Structure formats: C-alpha cells, structure tokens
N, C-alpha and C positions, 0 to 999 in steps of 0.2 A: 508394528505400524506399519508395516510393508502389505499388508495382507487386505488393511483399508483402503490401499492406493489403486484408482483403476489399472488398467492391462496397459492402457493407453498414454499412464501418466507422462511418457517422457516426451509424448508428441504435443502434450498440452501444454509441457512449460519450454519445448524448442521457441517460439518466438520471446517467451521472456527473456531467455541466457541469453539468444541472438540480440536482444536489447541493453542487456547486462552488458555485454562484449564490446560491443559498439562504444555503449558510453567509457567502459576502460581503454582504449586503445582509438579513441573518435581524434587525437592531437597525431597521430602516427600517419604518418602519408603511403611511408610502406610497407605491408604487410603482408605474413607470410600462413595461409591457414595448413597447419599439415595433418593429413590424414581427412582431406578437406571431402569424402564422399560427394553426393551431387551437387557440390559448390553452391549448396543453400546458405548458410553463414559466408562466401565470397559475394555471392549475391547482395545479402544485406548490409554488409561494409559499404561495396562499390554504389548501390543507389540510396543511403542514409547518409554516406559522411564523404562520397565522392575521393575516399583510397584507392590506392593505386597497388591490387590486392592479387594473389596469386595464393591459388588454389594446389596441393600438392597430395594426388594418392597414390597406392602403387597399383591400384585399380583400374582407375579410369572408368569402368565398365557402367556407372551411375550418373557420368556426366553430360548438363546438357547438349542438346544439338547446337543450340543457339548459344552464344557467347555473349551476348551483352542484353543490356536492361533496355528497358521500354525506351527510357529515352535516348536509347543510340548508346551508350556508355557499355564500352566492353571490359570483361574480366577476363583471367589465366586461370584454365584448370590444366595442369599437366599431367600425365602417367608417369610417374617416377616414382622410387623408393627414396625415403626420406631422408637414409641413411648417406646421401649422396647425393646434395645438393648440387653439383655441376653446374648450376645454370646462372646460379646467384654466387658472386662476390662476397667476398669478408667484408662485414658491415652493412652490407646494402636493406638489411630488412631493418625497418623502426620498429616493428613489433613483430613477433609470434605467439599462434593461438593453433592450437592442438583442443579439439572437443567431440568428446567421445571416442576418442581413436588410439590414446596411449597402450591399453588395453591389448589394444590386435597387433601392437605392434612388433615386430619379431625382434628388433635389436632394440630397444629403448635407449638405452645408455647411447649407441653410436648414432642413434637419431637427435637427441636432446645434444651433444656435443657437436653436431655438424648444425641445429638449430643454435648454440651458440656462438659456433663461428662465424654467422649469415646476420645477426644481430649484432645490428652498430653500438657503441660503447654505450654505456646510460636506456639499452632497451631493455626491454618487458619481454617477458613469457607467460602465459599464462596456459594453463595446461585444465580441462576441465572432462572430467570424466565419472563414471559409477564405482563408487568404494564397492570394498568388499562388503559381503550381507546385505547389500541395498534389493531392492527391487529387482534392478536388471538381472540380478544373478538369478533370483527365480525366472526368472522371464523367460532367461537366453543360457542359463548356466554354464557361465563362462567365468574368467578366472581372475578379478578386479585386484588391484592394487588397495593397499591400505592409503590415507593422508601421509603417514609418514617415512611408507617404502619411497610415495615420488619424493618426497621431501628429499630424501637421501640421495635418488639420482639424479634431481636438480643439482643438491648440490655437488655430488662427483663429477657430472659434466663442467664446472664452475660457477654454477648459477648464486646470487649471495641475498642477501635477505629473505630467503625463501620462506612464504608463507602460506599456509592453508587453513581452510574450514568447509566446513557441509551445509550445503544449503536446499532449501526446496524437501524439507521434513529431514533430512540427512542424506537426501536420495542421490545428490550430486555432491561430486568432488572438486572444489575450485582450489588449484595449486600456482600460484605467481611466484616466479623468482627474476630478479634484475643480473644485466651482467653489468659489471661497475661502471661509473664512468669514465674513470681512464684505466689504461693494464699498470700503472703504477699505483694505484689509489687500493 
C-alpha cells in the first residue's frame, strides 16, 4: 500500500490531522505541544480555538520569527528539552500533544513522565506519529515505534486507558492516554 501513496502524502494530510487534533483538545484551555517543529499546530490551535498553547522543541531552528497570528494573538514556541519542562508547573496543562516527534526524542520515557507531571488530573495526552513499516520509513529511513510499544511507554509513564489505532491508510499512529481524574483513583 505505501508504494501507491505519493511522496508528499504527509504534507497533504497534515491540515486534516491538525483539525482532528483541534477537535480532540478544543475544550482544553492550556495545551502543550512537545516536539512542535515550526509551530504549525500551535498556530492552528491558537487561531481556531483561542487556546493558550506552548510549543516546545529541542531545535528551535524552524520557529517562526513572528509569534503572533494575523488577529494579533500571541503564541509561544520555546527551545527546550522536553524531558525538562522547568517552565511548567505540576498540573499546568489541560492537554499535551506530540505530533510526528516521538520517534525523534532521545529519551521518550523521560519526556512522557514529564508530560504526565505537567498535565492536570484528568487531562489527556495525544501522540501522533509514523508507525513502523509506514511510508515514512521508506521515505526517511528512520526507526519508528509500533502502536503497542507506544502504548507500553505511556503506561510506564503513568497514563491510563491508553488507546491506539492507525489512521490514514495505516500511515499515522494515533495514541491517546489519560492522567487519572484524581491521584487516588
């Protein structure tokens, strides 16, 4: 199936994925985007849902020079290691998203534990990435996780009710986990 897809497949579906992420986190006031790259998702969420969104990326090289939307809303893109989110206090995010970045992260377990720390009780984490044996692997020759591996990493970090499925002809992995509603539940 991957040979039938165009090489720009992921660029074509990116707006659709942004909209889907937006629908999932639309009720979250404070969103953290880990591995935000050029802050495209950050901008989309700020413009579409008027959320407080902070993007974090270890590189920072592709951040936009101007960090405001056409209507003047500001957004934050920070050059930071996602394993050490010292700027964020415990429970300060309503939702955490990582799109097309987990496979790039050198210490995914530490990063997901940190995401768990900054997520409020009852908050959700979404990991959207390329699965093993996908078109992405053929295009970029990188090592990707299987959905069950990401589920296990999220569970190790403390997330509950972890669910995963494949989207877009099996070329995108969508994994979701929740921080329990209360530490005693």
